[in-house]
N, C-alpha and C positions, 0 to 999 in steps of 0.2 A: 688187514688180514695178511699173514705170511704163510706161504705154502709149507707143508711139512717136508722133511728130508725124504728124498727119493721121488720127488715130483718129476714125472717123465713127460709132462706136456711140453710141446715144442716152444722154443724161443721164436719170436716173430720179428722179422726185419722188413719194414715197408720202406722202399726207396721210391721217392717221387721226384720227378723233374718237371720244371715249369715250362709249359708250352711245347712239350715233346709230342709231336704228331706221330700217330701210329705208322703213317706212310713213310716216315723218316727213319725207320729201322730195318736192318737186314732181315730180322725175324718176320717182318710184315711185307717182304718182297722187294725192298729197296736194294738195288744192286750197286748203287753209287756210294751210299754212306758206309763208313767203317765203324761198326759197333760190335766188335767181336765178343765182348764180355756179356752184353745183354743178349746177344744172339745165342751164346753158349747156354745161358740160363733158360732161354726159350727152347733150345734143342733138347734139354734134359727136363723140361718142365711142361706145364699146362699153359697153353696160349689161347686167350680169348680173342678170336678174330673180329668180333663185332661188339667191342666195348665202347661205351659212350660216357662222356661227362654229363652231368645233369644241369649244367649251365656253362656255356663257353666263356667264362670269365673267372678270374682267380678266386676271389673271396667267396662268392656264392658256391662255386664248385667245391672248394675245400670244406666249407661248413657243411654242405650237403653230404660229402664223403664221410666226414667225421661223425655225423649224427645218424646217417641212414635215412634222412628225411629230405624231401624236396625243398628247394630254397624258399618257395612261397609259404611253406608250412612254418618255417622258423624265422621268417622275416629277413632272409638273406638275399635281398633283392639285387644288390650291386656291390661295388668295391668300397663302399662307405657305410654299409649296413652293419650296425653293431650286433655282435654275436652274443646272445644272452648267456650269462654264466650258469644259469640254472637248467640249460638244455643239455641232457645227457649225451655224451659222445662215446665212441668205442674205447677211448682212454679211461673214462669213468668205469665202463663195464669190465674191462680187463683188469683194472686196478682192484675193483670189487672181487674179481675172481682170483686175486692173489698174484697178479703179475706186477713186476717192477716196470714202470712205464716212463719212457723218456722221449722227448722231442728235441731234435737237432735241426736247425735250419729254417727254411721258408715255410710259413703257413698262412700268412695274411689274415690273422685274426684281427677283427676290428672291435675296439673297446678295451676297457680296463683289464678284463680277464685275458691273460696271454698264455694260460696253461690249459684250460678246458679239460681238466681231468688228468693231465700228465703230472707225475710226481716231480719231474724236473724238466727244465728246458735249458739246454747248455749253450745256446747262442741267442742273441737278439734276432729280430727279423730284419730283412733287407729293406722293406717298405714300411712306411709309418702305419700306426694302428689307429689313427685319428679319423675324423669325419670329413677330411678335405676333398674327397672325390665323390661328392654326392651329385648324381645326375639331376637334371631339371627338365621334366617333360613339357614344361611351359615354354622353353626356349625354341626358337625356329631352328630348322635343320642346319642352316648355314652358319649359325653362331657356335663357334667352338670354344670350349672351356680350356683353361690353361693346362690341365692335366690329361687331356685326351691323348691317345696314341698318336705319335707324330711320324709321318712318312719319312722323315729325314734319316731314320735308322736303316732304311732300305738303301738309300743313296750313299751313306757313309760306312756301310758294312765293310769289315776288314780286320786285319791283324791289329792287336793292341799289346803293349808291354805290360800294362796293368789297368784294371778297371775296378770299379766298386763291386760289380757282380762277381768278378774272379776273387777279389779279396774275401768276399762273403763265402763263396763256395770252398775256397782253400781252408777257411776256418771250419766250415761244416765237415769236411772230410777229416781234418785233424781231430776235431772233437768226437767224431764218430769212431775213429780207430781207437782213441783213448777210452771212450765209453766201453767198447768191447774188452779192452784190457781190464778195465775196472770191474766188469762183471765177473771176470775170472778171479781177480783179486778179492772179490767179496767172499769167495769160498763157501758158497751155499748153493742149494739146488732150486732157488726161486727162479722160475722162468721170466723172461723179460720181453717186453714190446719196445722196439726201437723204431721210431719214424724219423728217417733222414730225408731231408727235402732240399733239393738244389734249385737255384734260380735259373741256371742255364738249362736249355738253350734260348730262354726268353730274350727278345730283343732288348737293347741293341745287340746286333750280331757281331761280337768283337772277340774272336778266339785268340788264344796264344799262338805265336809263330809256329811252335812245334806241331800243333794240330792243324793249322792252315797248310803246312808243308806236306802233310799226309795226302793231300789232294793234288799235288803238283802234276802228276801224270794221269790223273783221272778226269775223264770228260764229265762235267757236271750235267746232270739231266735237266731238261727244261720242263716247265709246267705242262701237264697233259692238256689243259685248256688255256690257250694264250689269252692275253688281255682282250677283253670284250668291250665293244662300244657300250657306254653307260646306258644307252637306250635299250640295249638288249638284256640288261641285267634286271633282276627282280627289284622291287622298290627298297627292300631292306639292304641288299648289296649296294645299291646306289648310295644309300645313306651312309654306309660304312666307308665308301670312298671319300665322301665329303667329310665325315668325322675325322678321318686320318689325314686329310689334305691331299689324297691321291686323285682328287678331281681337278687339282690345279697343276700337277705335274705327273708325268708317267715315266717310270724307269725304262730305259732301253733294254733290249734283249741281253746285252752285255752286263748291265747293272743288275738285272734279275739273276743271271747266273752267278755273278760275284756275290750277291747277298745269299743265294742258296748255298754256295760253297762255304761262306762264313757260318751259316746256320749248321750245316753238316759238321763243320769243324768243332762247333760248340757241342754238338751231339757226341762227337768223339771224345771231347773233354769230359763230359758226364760219364761216358762209357768207361773211361779210365778210372774214374772214382768208384764206379760199380765194381770193377775188377779188383781194386784195392780192398774194398769191403769184403768181397768173397774170399780173397787171399788171407785177410786177417782172421776171418772166421775159421778157415782151415788151419792156420798156424796155431790158433788157440784151442783147437779141438772142439769148436762149437758148431762146425758146419753140419755135422750129421744130424743134429737135433734142432736145426733152425729152418723155418719156412721163410723163404725170401720172396717178396712180392714187389714187382716193378710196375709203376704206373705213372700217370701224369694228370694234371688238373684239366687240361684241354689241349688242343692241337694248334696248328698254325697253317694258314692258307698258303703261304710260301709262293705267292704270285699266281696261284690258280685263278683264272679269269680276271686277273688284275688285282685281286684282293690279297691282303697280308694280315698277319696277326690272327686274332680270334673273333669273338662276338657274333659268329655266324653259326646257324644250325647245320650248315653244309658239312659233308663228311670230313674234309681235311681239318676243319676247325673243331668239330664235335667228337670225332673218334679219338680214342686214347689207347695206348698200349696197356695190356693187362696180362702179366706173366706171373704165374705161381710156380715156384721152384722148390721142391723138396724130394729129390730122387728116391730117398728111402721110404717115402710115404705115398707119393703120387706118381704113377707111370706117365711118361710123356704122352701128350695128346693135344690136338687142336679142337677147340670148341667153337661151333658156329652159332650157338644161341646168342640172341641179342641181350646184352646185360649192360649195367651201368654202375657208376661209382657208389650209388646208394646201397648196392649189394655188398660192398666191401665190409661195412660195419658188422652186419649179422654173420658174415663169413668168419671174421676174426673172433667174434664172440663164440661161435661154435667150435672153432679151432682151440680156443682157450677153455672149452667146457664151461663157459659162463652161462648166466641166465639171460636169454634173449628178451629184448623189449620189442613191442610192436612198432612198426615203422613202414616207410615206403619200400625199403629194400628187402630182398630175400637172400638167404645164404646160398653161396655158390659151391658149398662143400660137396654136395652130391655130384655136381658136374665136374669138379676138380678130381673127385675120386673115381671117375669113369662112368658114372650113371648118366641117364638121359633126362631125368626130371630136374627141373630148375627154372629160374626166371627166363623169359624169352620176350622181353620188351624193354624199351627205354623211353623215359619221358625227359625231355630237354626243355627247360624254362629259360627265357631270356627277358629280363625285367630292368635293364640298365640303359646306358646311353646307346643311341642308334635306333631306338623304337620310341613311340609315344603311347603305346598300349601293350599289354602283355602278349608275348609271342610264345606259343606252346607248340612243341613238336612231339609227335608220338611215332615211335619206330616199332613196327611189329613185322616179324618175318622179313620179307624182302621190300616192304613198303614203308615209306616215311611221309607223314603228312605234317605240313607246317601251317599253322593257323595264327593269324594276327588280325584283329578287327579292322585295322587301317590298311591292310594289304590283301591282295588276292591270295587264296589258298594255293599251296604248292604240294603236289603229290608226285613222289618219285619212286621208281623201282630201282633200288640201289644195287641190285644184283645185275640186272640187264643194262642199267644205265648208271655205273658207279660215279660218273662225272656230273650227274644230276642236271642234265641239259634238256630233258624232255618232261614237261609238266603234263601229268596224266589226268588232271582234274576234269577235262572235257572229253576224255577217252571213254566211250560207252562201255568198253570191255572192263573198265575199272570202276564202274559206278557202284557196284556192291562193296568193293574194298573201301572206296571213298566214303560211302554212307556209314559203314561200320566204324571206321577210324574217327570220322567227324562226330558221330553219336557218342563215342567213348570220350572224346575230349570235352564235348558239351556236358556229358554226365559228370565229369570230374571238376570242371571249371565254370565258375560264374565270372565271365570276363569283365563285366561292368563293376562288380564288387571288388575283384582283384585290382583293376585299374585304380579304383578309388583308394584302396589300401596303399598301393605303391605311391600315388601322388601325395596322399596325406603324410606318409613316411618321409618322402623327399622334403616337403616343406617344413616338417617338424625338425628334421636333421639339419637342413640349411639354416634354420633359425638358431639352433644350438651351436652349430659350427661358427656362425658369425659372432655369437655371444662369447664363445671360448677364445676367439681371436683377439679379444680385448683384455687388457690387463695382464696379470701374471699367468703364464701358461703352465699347465701340468701335463707332463708327458705320460702316455700310456705304454710306452715302449718297455719291453722286458730287458732288464740289465742283469745278466748272470753274475753271481758272486760265489767264489769258491775259496774261502779262507783256510781250508784244510789241505790244499794241494801241496805236493812236494814234502819237504822235511818240516814237520811241525810237531811239537811235543817231544816225545822220546826219540832220540836220534836213530839208534839202531833198529828200533821197532818200525820206524817210518821206512827205512831202507829195505828191511826184510819184507815188509808188507807189500812194497811196490814191485818186488822182483817176481817175474814170471819166467819159469824155465821152459825150454822148448818141449812141445808135445812129442816130437820125434827127435832122436839123437842125430846130430849132424854127421855127414859122411866123413 
């Protein structure tokens, strides 16, 4: 279906960064990091102060975001859980509504379908699409698999001249800017959905010299909660230390600040790319009718209590930035409702005036438009390495309850105790809240049945992965092909079609 001439629905640009923690942006109160372009979008946009991912791990979080369903519903348990081609995504829904849909960059789709409803994908992915990273809950905690997160990236963080991740993101921004050119060259009124996804600031923390130097005269902030004795950590956090090898060596205070500086420099690198996208939209005359959304798949602990990376339901790992910018449509405001990435799909569908599908998420458009009604809870599932049973977190209002059958329950007041240091499970004054949240989790989840499903899926995928490692290999990676680029066919027609004149005359 192609929209008719005169379609005035907005273009939608979703910019996603990998492992970009909400607390690492100026818009969310960080006075150390330099993120002027994202901060400017926040100043003129709608900022969700309490947005969460639905799994603090790349592939499950992204599949959940794309579908508006929780990971357990679609079998997106971990970073090697294949994403079914028949599961509807917001790309399918916007394409049905008449949008031109394009994906550029990182999405960590696992399996043969590397489009999931997008009409085109202009880059490959940076990580493989195969089943190599299947967790095994039958392994003892101390046995590390080869692909686990490695603490070495904390100790070796610093400037690089070139990296695989920068090569990838340089390609992502190049393809993004050219895509925007091509939508103008198309000379039609069909609205578009563009999802541009960067791998930075995901570890290893290896920024360009230019971005590292921006912090020469800036004192890097230290973690709010310094490294804790492992005996003082909750069991899941202790397992994460072991999983990453941080139980064997602990970074010094200087190494922590060095790694945090490198991370902030990587954030500044992403911020520059965001600025280039906004600038190109303005140059092409697209800015006025484009909704820009900035978010991430999960955060990064960044040394808080000695933890790094993600995989934790704690705030630094599970909270994400969510900024919606369209000054001509939505007045600037900050929203304190608790929301999550499953709410993005129904929001995009409503923006596109498409047909909503039932799912776990709810549209945020009323909240974006200045209303008070909208979702006000987040469910966070973790079903991958670092646990041996399902871990379910429910956030409502100021309270967060973390439940895992193998671990003690954790209840936090994230307003009064944003560092989540005081477990309120045994506090008599919180007994009613605890009972309410625990009853709601028990109503929604059969822990024994879900654990059985996850374990069965792991063993099935481990078997298939081992079989596929034998004999001739077939890649599931997406390899873009563009045989019509540059001058092909009629010489002068190709040159004239490619030309875009300035929207505004030069001075």
